[in-house]
C-alpha positions in Angstrom: 0.1 0.1 0.0 2.9 2.4 0.6 4.3 1.7 -2.5 0.9 2.5 -4.5 1.2 5.7 -2.5 4.6 6.6 -3.2 3.8 5.9 -7.0 0.6 8.1 -6.7 2.4 10.8 -5.3 5.3 10.6 -7.9 2.8 10.3 -10.6 0.9 13.6 -9.6 4.3 15.5 -9.5 5.2 14.0 -13.1 1.8 15.3 -14.3 2.9 18.9 -13.4 6.3 18.6 -14.9 4.5 17.1 -18.1 2.1 19.8 -18.5 4.7 22.3 -18.4 7.1 20.7 -20.7 4.1 19.8 -23.3 3.0 23.5 -23.5 6.8 24.3 -24.4 6.8 21.6 -26.8 3.4 22.6 -28.6 4.6 26.0 -29.2 7.9 24.9 -30.5 5.9 22.4 -32.7 7.6 19.4 -31.2 4.6 17.2 -29.8 5.1 14.3 -32.3 8.7 14.5 -32.3 8.5 14.5 -28.5 6.0 11.5 -28.7 8.9 9.7 -30.6 11.5 10.5 -27.9 9.8 8.2 -25.5 10.5 5.3 -27.6 14.2 5.8 -27.5 14.1 4.1 -23.9 12.8 0.9 -25.4 16.1 -0.5 -26.5 17.8 0.2 -22.9 14.7 -1.3 -21.3 15.1 -4.4 -23.3 18.9 -4.9 -22.7 18.3 -4.2 -18.9 15.8 -6.9 -18.9 18.1 -9.2 -20.9 20.9 -8.9 -18.7 18.8 -8.7 -15.2 19.5 -5.1 -14.4 17.2 -2.1 -13.5 15.1 -1.4 -16.7 15.0 2.3 -15.7 18.5 2.6 -15.7 18.7 1.0 -19.1 16.1 3.3 -20.3 17.8 6.3 -19.1 20.8 5.3 -21.0 19.6 5.1 -24.3 17.0 7.8 -23.8 19.6 10.4 -23.3 22.2 8.9 -25.6 19.3 8.9 -28.2 18.6 12.8 -27.3 21.8 13.8 -27.7 22.4 12.1 -31.0 19.3 13.8 -31.9 20.5 17.0 -31.1 23.9 16.4 -33.0 22.0 15.3 -35.9 19.9 18.4 -36.0 22.8 20.7 -35.2 25.2 19.3 -38.0 22.9 18.3 -40.6 20.4 21.2 -40.7 17.6 18.7 -40.2 14.2 19.7 -38.5 13.9 18.2 -35.2 11.0 16.0 -36.2 13.3 14.5 -39.2 16.3 14.0 -36.9 14.1 12.1 -34.4 12.6 10.4 -36.8 16.0 8.8 -38.0 16.8 7.6 -34.6 13.3 6.6 -33.6 13.6 4.0 -36.6 16.8 2.5 -35.3 15.8 2.5 -31.6 12.4 0.8 -32.3 13.9 -2.0 -34.3 16.7 -2.5 -31.8 14.1 -2.4 -28.7 11.6 -4.8 -30.6 14.7 -7.2 -31.3 16.4 -7.2 -27.7 13.2 -6.9 -25.4 12.4 -10.4 -24.0 9.0 -11.1 -25.3 7.3 -12.0 -22.2 8.5 -8.5 -20.8 7.6 -6.6 -24.0 4.1 -5.5 -22.7 5.3 -4.1 -19.6 8.0 -2.2 -21.4 5.6 -0.8 -23.8 2.9 0.2 -21.1 4.5 0.4 -17.8 4.2 -1.6 -14.5 3.3 -0.6 -11.2 6.0 -2.4 -9.4 7.6 -1.5 -6.1 9.2 1.5 -5.5 11.7 2.1 -2.9 12.0 5.5 -0.8 15.4 6.4 -2.8 13.6 5.7 -6.1 10.6 8.0 -4.9 13.1 10.7 -3.8 15.1 10.3 -7.1 11.9 10.6 -9.3 10.7 13.7 -7.0 13.8 15.5 -7.5 14.1 14.8 -11.2 10.5 16.2 -11.5 11.2 19.3 -9.6 14.2 19.7 -11.4 12.4 20.0 -14.8 9.7 22.2 -13.2 12.4 24.8 -11.7 14.4 24.5 -15.1 11.4 25.4 -17.2 10.6 28.7 -15.0 14.2 29.4 -15.2 14.0 29.1 -18.9 10.9 30.4 -19.7 11.9 33.7 -21.1 14.7 32.4 -23.3 12.1 29.7 -24.5 9.6 32.2 -25.0 11.9 34.5 -27.1 13.4 31.7 -29.2 9.8 30.4 -30.0 8.8 34.1 -31.1 12.1 34.5 -33.1 15.2 32.7 -33.1 17.0 35.4 -34.8 15.9 37.9 -32.2 16.9 35.3 -29.4 20.1 34.9 -30.6 20.6 38.7 -31.2 20.0 39.0 -27.4 22.7 36.5 -26.4 20.7 33.3 -26.3 22.6 30.3 -27.3 20.0 28.5 -29.5 21.6 25.1 -30.0 22.4 25.0 -26.3 18.8 26.1 -25.4 17.3 23.3 -27.8 19.8 20.7 -26.1 18.6 21.8 -22.5 14.8 21.4 -23.7 15.2 18.0 -25.3 17.1 16.8 -22.1 14.4 18.1 -19.9 11.6 16.5 -22.2 13.6 13.2 -21.6 14.0 13.5 -18.1 10.4 14.1 -17.6 9.6 11.0 -19.9 12.1 9.2 -17.9 10.1 9.6 -14.7 6.9 8.6 -16.4 8.4 5.3 -17.7 7.6 3.7 -14.5 3.8 3.6 -14.8 3.2 4.8 -18.4 5.9 2.8 -20.3 7.7 3.6 -23.3 4.7 3.5 -25.8 2.4 5.9 -23.6 5.2 7.9 -21.4 4.6 11.1 -23.7 0.9 10.9 -23.5 0.8 13.3 -20.6 3.0 15.5 -22.5 1.0 15.7 -25.6 -2.8 15.5 -24.8 -2.9 18.0 -21.8 -1.6 20.9 -23.9 -3.4 20.0 -26.8 -6.6 20.2 -24.5 -5.6 23.6 -23.2 -4.7 24.9 -26.4 -8.4 24.6 -27.5 -9.8 26.2 -24.4 -7.7 29.4 -24.3 -5.7 32.0 -26.1 -3.9 33.4 -23.2 -0.4 32.2 -22.4 -0.9 32.2 -18.6 -4.5 30.2 -18.8 -2.8 27.9 -21.4 -0.3 26.4 -19.0 -2.6 26.6 -16.0 -5.2 24.6 -18.0 -2.6 22.2 -19.2 -1.3 21.3 -15.7 -4.9 20.8 -14.5 -5.8 18.4 -17.4 -2.6 16.5 -16.7 -3.5 16.4 -13.1 -7.1 15.3 -13.5 -5.6 12.6 -15.8 -3.5 11.2 -13.4 -5.7 11.5 -10.4 -8.7 10.0 -12.2 -6.8 7.2 -14.0 -5.2 5.9 -10.6 -8.3 5.8 -9.0 -10.3 4.2 -11.7 -7.5 1.6 -12.3 -7.3 0.9 -8.5 -11.3 0.7 -8.0 -12.7 -0.4 -11.2 -10.2 -1.8 -14.0 -7.5 -3.2 -11.9 -4.9 -3.4 -14.6 -1.3 -4.1 -13.9 -0.6 -0.6 -15.1 -2.6 2.9 -14.8 -1.0 3.9 -18.1 -3.7 3.2 -20.6 -6.5 4.5 -18.3 -4.7 7.9 -17.7 -4.0 8.2 -21.4 -7.8 7.3 -22.4 -8.9 9.8 -19.8 -6.5 12.5 -21.2 -8.1 11.7 -24.4 -11.6 12.1 -23.0 -10.7 15.5 -21.9 -9.3 16.5 -25.2 -12.6 15.5 -26.7 -14.7 17.5 -24.4 -12.4 20.6 -25.2 -13.1 20.3 -28.9 -16.8 19.9 -28.3 -16.5 23.2 -26.1 -14.7 25.0 -28.7 -17.4 24.2 -31.3 -20.0 25.8 -29.1 
């Protein structure tokens, strides 16, 4: 019971970070590219399971390695972020599918509500708080670079470095979500709450607030429904479905 409580609290904090990161990703037109980033963890998870080590450690290794490769490919070739991620994604997915043990594949893709140690909880919480604080610290530079990269560069913003920072923050957020969302759904709470909020407001401050609220509601309701009704081994699919339902309601509200 204590483990479930720690996972629930960590998931709530994860939803805060996911909502904020998702808003920046949407404004930078990186949502679909960000969806692919979560799949970069699959080869590491598969290799970790094959060698009987911590899957999150393996997922973190390939996730951050893949993120750095995406940044290098984008910087050196001039490819758009989506194209660079697509190249890395194809290789990562193929390797991940090849090395992940078949009996562990579903857990790798959709998450597993496994035991969490107090140390693991504190590490996850520290990672989420780091993402949130970093987004607030970089918000002016990110906003300026979204408006105009030339203007941002003229004011001293290192655009390439800022791109790397944001990709790493995105990947760190995905890494925290791997435990209960899995490699396939880890980015769902980054994509859908921000898309939901965008349908409901054109004001920037309201946009961030609504995205965080939508993300929190999806996680809280998803965990409760999974525990009381569905009783799946992971709450990830339930959370993703509820997030999609909220997006559908936002479309209905926009058409009125």
